[in-house]
C-alpha positions as CSV (number, residue, x, y, z in Angstrom):
1,X,-109.7,46.6,70.5
2,X,-108.8,47.4,66.6
3,X,-110.1,50.3,65.0
4,X,-112.8,48.2,63.1
5,X,-114.3,46.9,66.2
6,X,-114.4,50.3,67.8
7,X,-116.3,51.9,64.8
8,X,-118.8,48.9,65.1
9,X,-119.4,49.5,68.6
10,X,-119.5,53.4,68.3
11,X,-122.5,52.9,65.5
12,X,-124.3,50.6,67.7
13,X,-123.9,52.9,70.7
14,X,-125.4,55.8,68.3
15,X,-128.4,53.5,67.3
16,X,-128.9,52.8,70.9
17,X,-128.9,56.4,71.9
18,X,-131.3,57.4,69.2
19,X,-133.9,54.8,70.2
20,X,-133.7,55.3,73.9
21,X,-132.6,59.2,74.1
22,X,-130.1,58.7,76.8
23,X,-126.6,57.5,77.4
24,X,-124.7,54.5,78.5
25,X,-125.4,51.9,75.9
26,X,-122.8,50.0,74.3
27,X,-119.9,52.0,75.6
28,X,-121.2,51.6,79.1
29,X,-118.3,48.9,79.8
30,X,-115.4,51.0,78.3
31,X,-113.7,51.0,81.8
32,X,-110.3,49.7,81.5
33,X,-110.4,49.7,77.8
34,X,-107.3,50.4,75.7
35,X,-108.5,52.9,73.4
36,X,-105.1,54.6,72.7
37,X,-105.1,56.6,69.4
38,X,-108.9,56.2,68.8
39,X,-110.6,58.7,66.9
40,X,-113.9,59.4,69.0
41,X,-114.3,62.9,67.7
42,X,-118.0,64.1,67.7
43,X,-119.4,60.8,69.4
44,X,-121.9,61.2,72.0
45,X,-120.0,59.8,75.2
46,X,-122.6,61.1,77.9
47,X,-122.4,59.0,81.0
48,X,-119.7,56.3,79.8
49,X,-117.3,54.9,82.3
50,X,-113.9,55.3,81.0
51,X,-112.4,55.1,84.5
52,X,-109.0,53.2,84.3
53,X,-109.2,53.1,80.5
54,X,-106.3,54.4,78.4
55,X,-107.1,57.4,76.1
56,X,-103.6,58.5,75.5
57,X,-103.3,60.2,72.1
58,X,-107.0,59.7,71.5
59,X,-109.2,62.4,69.7
60,X,-112.2,63.5,71.8
61,X,-112.8,66.7,70.1
62,X,-116.3,67.9,69.6
63,X,-117.4,65.0,72.0
64,X,-120.1,65.3,74.8
65,X,-118.6,64.0,78.0
66,X,-121.0,65.3,80.3
67,X,-121.5,62.6,83.3
68,X,-118.5,60.7,81.9
69,X,-116.2,58.9,84.5
70,X,-112.8,59.8,83.6
71,X,-111.2,58.7,87.0
72,X,-107.6,57.3,86.9
73,X,-107.8,57.7,82.9
74,X,-104.8,58.3,80.8
75,X,-105.4,61.4,78.9
76,X,-101.8,62.1,77.9
77,X,-101.6,63.6,74.5
78,X,-105.5,63.5,74.1
79,X,-106.9,66.0,71.7
80,X,-109.8,67.6,73.7
81,X,-110.9,70.6,71.6
């Protein structure tokens, strides 16, 4: 997944969150995704299934990860704060 496609998915996810007021949305199928080095800073990721995803080197600072499944997820060198 390239950065342009990721930005489109995040924008759609934000719109979905605003319209229904809950999480899951367009990122609900992010398990096993290759998101190495992705800039997800400040994104609302509540309830997203990132199980078995590769988030190595991603920027997750300022994100809401409550209810997010990060089991067996590669978080090497991931920025969390």
